[in-house]
C-alpha positions, 0 to 999 in steps of 0.5 A, a space after each residue: 523534528 523527530 524521525 525513524 532513520 537508517 544509515 546501515 545497508 546491512 543491518 536491516 531493521 536493526 539499523 533503524 533508530 529514532 533520531 533528531 533531523 532538520 525540519 524538511 523544506 518544501 521544494 517547489 510543488 511540494 507540500 510539508 505535511 504534518 504526519 498523523 499517521 505512515 505505513 511502511 513496507 518490510 522490504 523497503 530497506 532493501 530497494 535502492 530508492 532508500 539509500 540514493 537520490 534520484 541521481 544516485 546519490 548517497 542520500 543516508 541517513 534515511 527516513 523509511 516510510 512511504 504511506 502518510 495521513 496528516 495535514 498541510 503544513 507549509 506550501 512550497 513555491 508554486 504549489 497548488 490544489 491544496 491548502 496549509 491546514 488541509 486533511 490530505 494522504 498518500 505516497 511520499 516519495 521513492 527516493 526521498 525522506 518519508 514518512 516515519 517522521 513528525 514532517 515530511 516533504 511530498 510532491 503534492 500532486 502523491 496527495 489527496 484530500 482527507 475526509 473530515 470523517 475519516 480516522 488518518 490510521 484508516 487512510 495510512 494503510 490505504 495508498 499503496 496497497 489500495 493503488 497497487 491492487 487498483 492498478 494491477 486489475 483495471 489499468 494493467 490487468 484491464 478487469 472487466 465485469 463478468 471475468 475471471 481473477 486469481 488473486 494469489 495472497 488473497 488475505 495481504 494488505 495488496 490481495 484482500 483490497 484487490 479481492 473487495 474491488 474485483 468483486 465490486 466490478 463485478 469479477 468472479 474471485 477465485 483467492 488463493 493462500 495459506 488454509 488460514 486465510 480461507 475464512 477472511 478471503 471468502 469474507 472479503 467477496 472471494 467465490 472460490 479459495 484455494 489453498 496454496 499449502 494443500 491443493 494443486 494450483 492448476 485446479 483453479 482452472 483458466 482466468 481471464 486475469 491472474 494477479 500475483 504477489 508471491 513471484 518465484 514458483 506460483 507466479 511461474 505455474 501461473 502463466 498456465 492459468 492465463 486463458 487466450 487474451 488474458 493476462 498476468 500481472 505481478 508486483 513480486 519480480 519481472 516474469 521469466 515467461 509469458 502466457 502462450 497467447 497472453 500478456 504478462 506485466 511487472 509493474 511498479 505502483 505510481 502515485 494517483 490522487 484521482 485513484 487515491 479519491 476514488 479509492 477513498 470514495 469507497 471507504 466512506 460508503 463501506 465498499 472497501 476495508 483496508 486491513 488494518 493491524 497493529 497501531 504502534 507510536 513512532 518510537 516503536 516503529 523499529 521493532 514493527 520492521 522485524 519479520 513476523 508470520 502470521 500478522 494481520 493487516 498492515 502495521 501503521 504507525 500513529 505519529 500524533 496520538 489520537 488525543 493530541 489531535 483537534 477535536 472531529 479530526 479522529 474520524 471515528 465514523 463509517 471509517 474505522 480503523 478495525 480490520 475486516 
């Protein structure tokens, strides 16, 4: 099969190439998925799991990418809950070969069924961003109706989902970002937008939950925004301090089939729109890893061209691949 691989830790995106790899093996409780579309995080080439397995052993050449949508090709021994030929989407394991390949082996519990009316490109943009927003707001932040939440980086892939979920939950949403993000954030449902380039962060006042995806100085200053009993949640880095009378949580997103199903239900009925930006073929995935300011939405790699998918599987219904 064809896959994007990386061998050299120091080469960055320049070390990515399209190569031939053996077909993956489905271990116990695994499925092999024929990948139709895949998502990735540009920073993952610096993650330890990209280079080593769970025991810390070198596993290069590695296949990056941790979001996928496709069709179950093969079941491993003992695998239940999914069937061959079923459309699925979800997260590839952190310490195994990922989704930028024609086929990948994934733990079955990391996947959820994909309805026939949702495009693979839309589904591939949802797992990491959607679950990160969901877990950050509701599991770690304990956000409830009527509370106020500040979402830093609200126009990004995680932040934009968080704004929509928080608004749907009945929270008052204060979004932050660059000046160019104002209309996007307000259009997603934020009540207030604060420009981090020209306005004082402290002007947002106190909040029950602060959800940070930026880190650094923004994270440090955000401890003062958390009201008594509130929570500062971040995915950027462990916070140096916690709010005086509140909690501080740093977390890494975890696979969750129930969470994926809940998110997909919102996509289908129009309550949630994943931000899809560029869509590139597998051969162009290395170029897509290159840094680029001003990109809107998630860059998704379409492994199977639309004309090669079975009739009815492209899902040009209510869930399209346009960005919000």
